[in-house]
N, C-alpha and C positions, 0 to 999 in steps of 0.2 A: 206295623211293619218297620219300626225303627229300632235302633240299637246298634248291633255290631255291623262292621262293614259288609260282612257276608250277608247278613239279613237285608241290609240296604240294597245290595246288588240284586238279591233275589226279588225284592219288591219292585225294582226297576224292570227286571225281566218279566215279571207277571203283568206289569202295567203297560207293556208295549202295545198290546192289542186293545187297550181300553178306549181309544178314541179313533175316529175316522182318519185314514191315512191320506196325507197330501202328497202327491207324487212329485218328486223332485224333477223327474225327467219330462214332466208334462205329458204323460201318456194320454192319448186322445180318447176321452170319455165320449165325445161327440161322434168319434169314428165308430165306437161300439154301437151307439144308438142308431147310427145310419145303416147298420148291417143287421137287420132283424134275423134271428136264427130260423132255420127251416124246421128244427126240432126245438121243443122247449122242455125244460126239466119238469118232472112230475111235481105235483103240488106238495108232496111230502119229501122232496129231495133234501138230503142232509148235507151233502158235500159237492163242491164244484172244483174240478181239477183242470189246471192249465198245463199244456204240454208244448213248450217252445222247442225250437231246434236244439239238437244235442251238439256238444263240442266234438269236432273231428278234424283230423288233418285232411280229410276228404270232404270238402264243403257239400258236395251232393249227398254223400252218405249221411252226414249229420242231419240234414233236412229230411231226406227220405225215411230214415229210421224213425224220426219223430212223427212223421205222417203215418207210418205203419203202426206205431204204438197207439197213436191217437185214434186211428180208424178201428183198430182191434178192440180197444177199450170201449169205443162208442158202440161197437156191435155186441160186446160181451156184458157191459154193465147194465144194471137195472136202473133206469132213469129216475125211479122213485127214490133211489138211495144215492146214486152217484151220477153227476152230470159232467160230461167232458166238453170243455169249451171248444167250439169248432175252429178249424184253421183260419177261415176267412175273418173271424173276429180278431184272432191273434195278429194276423198279417195286417189288417186294417189299422189296428191300434199301434203296431210297430211303425208302420208307414207314416201315420199321422204324427208320430213322435220323432221322425227323422232317421229311423232304423231301416235297414234292408229286410224285407219280409223273409221269413224262413232262414234267418241267419242266427248263429249262437250269440247270446248276450251274457254279460257278467251276472254273477249271482245277485247282486243288489238290484240290478235292472230287472232280472227275472222276478224278484220279489215285488217290485213296483208294478210290473206288468200284471202279475197275478192279483195284486190288490186292486188295480184299476178295473180289472175284469170281474171283480168281486169273488175271485177264487179263494178257496180255503187252503189249497196246496198246489204245488207244481212239481214237475219232474225235472231233475237236473242231472247231467252226467255226460258220458262220452260214448261215442260210437267208433269202433275200431275194426279195420279189416284184418282178418287173420288168415293163416295158411289154408284154413278149411271153410272160411266164410266170414261171419260177422259176430262181433262181441259187443254187448251193451252193458255198461257199468253205470247204474242209475241210482239216484236217491230220491226219496219222497220228502219234499221240504215244505214246512208250514209257511204260509204266506206272511204270517205275522213276524217271523224271525228266521233269518237264514241259518242260525246255529241250531235250530230245531229240525234235525234231519233224520230220516230213517233209511239206512242203506238197504238196497234190495239185492237179492242174489244175482250174480252175473248171469247174463243170458247169452248163450252161444248157439248159433245155428248156421246152416249153409247160406241162408238168405235172411234179410232184415225182417221179412214178414213172419218167418218161423220164430225168430227171436222175439218179435213183438207179441206172439201168442204166449210165450212164457212170461214176459213182462206183464201182460194183462192179468194173468193169474196171480202173480206176486203183488201187483198194485192193489187189486181188489182185496187180497188177504190183509195187506198192510193197512188199508183204509178202515178195517174193522175196529182198529184201536182209536180212531179219531174222536168218536163221540165221548168215550171215556176220558181220553186225554184232554179234550176241550172242557169237560166238567171238572177234571182235576185242576186244570189251569185256572178256570174261573173261580173255583172254590178257594184255591190257595190265594189268589189275588184279593179275594174278599176276607181273608183271614180265617176261613173255615178249613183248617188244616186236616182235621180228622176226615171230613168229607172228601177232601182232595186225595188223601192217601187211599181211601176206599175206591174212589173212581179210577185212580191210576192203576191199582192192582187188578181191578175188573177189566181194564183195557188190556193188561198183560195176559190175563186169562184168555181173552179172545184172540190175541196175537202174541204168543210167547216170545218171539224174537224182538219185541217192541223196544226201541231205544227212546222213542218220543215219550211214552208213558213213564219210563224209568227216569228220563230227564226231568219230567215234571215232579216225580216223587223226590228226586235228589234236591231240586230247587225248593220243594216244600220243606224238606228237612232243614235246609239252610235257613229258610224264612222263620221256622219255628225254633231255631237255635238248638237243634238236636245235636248230640255229641258227634264229633267228626267221624267216628267209626261208622255211624249210620250212613253218612254221605259216601264214605269210601266204599262200603259194601255195594251200593247201587252203581256208582260210577265205574267200578271194576267190571260189573256186568255189561255196562254200555261199551266200555273200551275193548272188551273181549270181542265184540262183533264190529265195532267201529273205532279202531285205535286212533283215528285222527279227529274224533269229535271235539270240536273247539270248546264248547261249553262244558263237556264232561272233563276235559283236561284242565280247564280253568278251575272247576269245582274240586277236582282231585288235588291240584297243587295247593289250593287254599286249605283244604281239609288236612292234608299232610303237614302243611305249615303250622296250622293250629295245634296239631299233635306234636309239633317240634321234631318231626321226622324229616329233616332237611334233605336227606339223600333221595327219598321218594318224591318230595316236593320238587326238587331240582329236576328229576327225571320227567315229571309231568310237565313242568314249565318248559323244559328243553323241547319236548315233543310239541307243545303248544306253539312255541316260537317257530319251530321248523315247518309247521303247517302254514304259518303266516309270517315269513321272515322279513317282509317289508314293513311290518307294523311296528314302527319305532316307539310308539306310545306303549304298546304291549311290552316290548323289550325293556324299556325304562322302568315300567311298573314292576316287572318281575325282578329285575336287578336290584331295585330299591328294596324290595322285600327281603331278598337274600342278604344284602348288605346289612340291613337293620337287624337281621337275625344273628349277626356276628359270623357269618360264613361267606365273607366276600370272595374268597378263592373259588368257591363253588360256582360263582357267576362268571368267572373268566372264560371258560370254554363256550358258554352261551353267547356272550358278547362277541367273542372271536368268530364264532360261526355266523352270527348276524352281520358282522362287518364283511366277512367273506361273501355272504350271499348278496350284500348290497354295497359293492365296491364304490368308494368315494363318497358315501353318505356322511355328511359332516356331523349330524347328530349322533350317529352310532360311533364314529371315530372319537368324538368328544367324550361320549359315555365310556368307551373303552379306556381312554386316557385317565379319566377320573377314577375308574375302578382300579386300574393298575396302581395309581397313587395311593388310594385308600388301602389296598391290600399290600402296600409296600414293595411292589415289584418295580423298583425304581429304574433298574437297568432296562427293562422292557418298556417302561413308560416313556422314556426319553425320546426315542424315534417316533412313537405314536403321537406324542405332543407336537413334534415338529410337523408331522403329517396333518394334525388337526388344524393348525393355523394356516396351512396351505389350502385346506379344504374350505375353511371359513376364517377369513382374516379377523372377523369380530371376536373370534375365540381368544385372540392374543390380548387379553385384558390383564389387569394387575394380578388377579388370582392365578392366571396361567404362568406368569413370570415368577411368582412366588413358588408355585408348585415345581416348575421346571428347575429353578435354582436349587430348591431343596433336593430334588431328584439327583442332580449332578453332585451335590455335596454328599448325599447318602451313598452314591455310587463311587465315591473316592475320586471325583473329577473336579477338584476345587477351581482349576483354571477355567474350565468350561462353565462352572457355576458363576464365576466372576464375570465372564463374558455375557452370560445370559442375563444377569442382573443389570449389566450395563445397557443391554438392548432394551430392557424394560424401562430403565431410567431415561433412555432417549425419548420414550413415548410419554412416560409419567414421571417427570423430573422431580416432583415434590413428594413422591410417595415414600413416607418414612419407613414402611415395612421393607420395600425394595432396597432402600438405602442400607438398612441393617443387614439384609441378606447379602448385599454386595460386600459389605465390610467383613461379614463372617467368611465369605468366600475368599476375599483377599488375605485374611489372616490365615485361613487354612492352606492357601497356596503359597504362603511365605512372603507375600507382598506387604510386609508389615508397615513400611513407611506410607504406602498408598492408603492402607487401611487407617493409619493414624490421621492422615490429612482428611480423609473422608469423615472420620469420626468427629474431628474438631468442627468441621463444617456442619455436621448433623446436630451436634450438641449446642452450637452457637444459635441455631434456629430453634432447637427444642431441648433446653436443658433438663426438662422434666422427663427424661428418658432413662430410667434406671439401667435398662439393658445396654444403652449406649455407653454409659459410664463403665459398666462392667467390661464391655468390649475394649474400651480405651485402656482400662486397667490391664487387660490381657496383652494389648499391643505394647504397652510400656514394659511389661514383664518380659515379653519376647525380645525386645530390643535392649534389654539390660539397663533399664531405668527404674530401679526399685522405689526410689523416693517419689518419682512422678506417678508410679503405679499406686502407691499408697495415697497420694493426693487425690487420684481418681476415685478411690474408695470413699474418701471423705466427701467428695462431691456427690457421689451416688446417694449417700445417706442424707446429705443436705437437700437433695432434690427428690426425696420421697422413697428411695429404696429402703427395704426393711432392714433393721439392724441384724436380725438373724441371718438374712441372706448374705449381707456384706461380711458378717463375722466368718462365714465359711471360707470366703476368699482370703481374708486376712489371716485366719488361723492356718490355712493351708500354706500360704507363703511364709508365715513365721516359722512353721515346722521345717519347710524346705531350707530356709536360710540357717536355721539352727543346726540342721544336719551338716551343712557345709562348714559352718564355723566350728562345730564341735570336732569335725574331722581334721580341719586345718589349724585349729587353735588360734584362729584369727579374730582379734577383738573387733575389727571393723565389720566383719561379716556377721559376728554375733550381735553387734549393735543394730544392724538392719533387722535381724530376727526379733530383737527386743522391741523395736518400734512397731512392727506388725503385731507381735503378740500382745503388747500393751494396748494397742488400739482394739484388737479383737476382744480383750478382757474388759475394756471400757464399754463396749457395746453390749456384750452378753458375757457376764462373768462366768468363768468355768475353771475347774480344777486342772484340766490339761494345759490351758494357757498359763496358769500360775506356775505349774510345775516346770514347764519349759522356760518361763521367765527366770525362775529361781536357778535352774540349771545353767542357763546362759550367763547369768550374772556371777554365779559361782566360778564358771570357767574363765570369764574375763578377769576376775579377781586373782585366780590362781596363776594365770599366764602373766599378769601385770606385776604381781608381787616380786618376782625375781628381778625384773627390770628396775623396779623401784629401789630395791636394795643395791643393785649393781650401780645404778646411776645416782643413788642418794637423792631421788627426785621427790620433791614435795607433792607435785601434781599427780604423779603416778601413785604415790602412797595414798593420797586422798581418793583416787579413783578406786583403788583396791578396797579401801574402807567403805566407800559409798556402795559399791557393788555387793560386797559381802553382807553389809548391814541389811540391804534390801532383799538379798537372796534368802536370808533367814526368814523374813516375812513371807516371801513367795513360796518357799519350799514347805513351810509349815502349813500354808493354806492349800497347797496342791499335793500334799504328801500321799493322799489316797491313790494317786495314779501309780506311783512306784514307791511304796513305803520304805523298803530297805535302802534303795538308792538315796532317797530324800534324807533318811536318818544318817547315812554315812556322810553326806555333804554337810549337813547341819553340825555334826560332831566335829568335822574338820574345821569349819568356820569358827565354832565356839573355842576350839583348842588354840587356833592361831590368831584369832582376832586381837587378843591383848598385845601380841607382837606387832601387829599392823598399827594399832593405836600408838605404840611407842615410836614407830617409824615416823608417823605423822608429826608427833611432838618434836622428834629429833631433826627431821628434814625441813620442817616449816617454821624455823625460828625467825 
């Protein structure tokens, strides 16, 4: 019974009845012994049934209806096959355990009551007054598992006694499936799957509306790792008559999930959660599966409904926040995050401030992002991740000087922070300090940043400065471009860097040549000579980027270079 999670869960389900049950509520076994029954079950009795009070807005009706059903069954049933636990046994056990006799109890308590009374099953449901009389909506529930339930047809009549007559007939019919269902359960638990399926189908033949036997068959299919289609076929039959069956919905959701049919899986899981909206563990399990399947958005309405059904629940609010972040619904996540830390102050950890700052940045609210990061740093002053988020937010909000100061502080404490040097580079670029920005890139490489990563920054800035210098024909601007491009090429040699270097140096030479002649300047003439000489080397190496343009520039340099050489000889005497 090991293997897939589905098979493991099925194994647990089948193992629930394998050992004697220890009652959590300390139902009084001694009380049972102290009340010897007036009637005793026949020596061959197969089943014992417990009928506690039904749920009703009318306390008297809930108790009276249960008494009527119990008495009617006691009269109708063959004690050799079915034994109905007397009221005095039930009341004595409830009283010994601190409960008011003949009062409705929760499903888990009903299960423990039935187990303490050695019952095989119990009736659970509601009694309602109608315009014409009484309506009973009941289920036959196996004592071993509250999720193993058989819905009975609604019983309506002018009085509870008449409704009880109909219930008695329906209960006795439904009980016919129990021997086969029990054999199915035990065989599956022992790994005898073929026997389990035969027994389950035999139980359905005796009681065609059976949900209990079908549930056993579905669990058997899961345990034997049958294809999801087999499970789906059976659970559809269960849900047709019992649309809120917890175990059937659970199996349906998992089977559809295994089929990768997320639409149907989400429908099943949504119905499962709506039947038990306060079960936060169930909600988290379902949401986790949906997110892991890559369909996070599909879980949003499920969690939203769970939060609505459980207002103020810190676990569900936190889950909703994390889901909104994962699905990148940042605008919606922000207010939910603030609500989450109000519901649970412990939720405001470093991860929360990281996420909330990211949400504000992604929602184009950099000022709020910076404020949120500052709130986080007030609690976690030395958290480097939060420091970097704060810097990112300050840069995005235009608070460049504050970002620069924060970066210097961060890098002084942790120079081995490549992203920190990159952010400092950005700050210097934004404040118009290109040489300081280039220095930051050098520091990034020196402190472990990859050459290829830094090259991207250097090449981008070199290209930007080249465009400015080429447009303005400004030698100083082109000089900045050359420093960035040369550094990029030194880290990761590339034809684009060499082409732009050659073009920049060609332009500086062309612009300076006229001034050199006009002013008869030795220094300017040498500057032209040096730039054009190097431009030939760079353009030749990077010619593949723009072959025609490179050829034209190299032709021009070759044509006029002798004249430049003469100028150097003439002006530098």
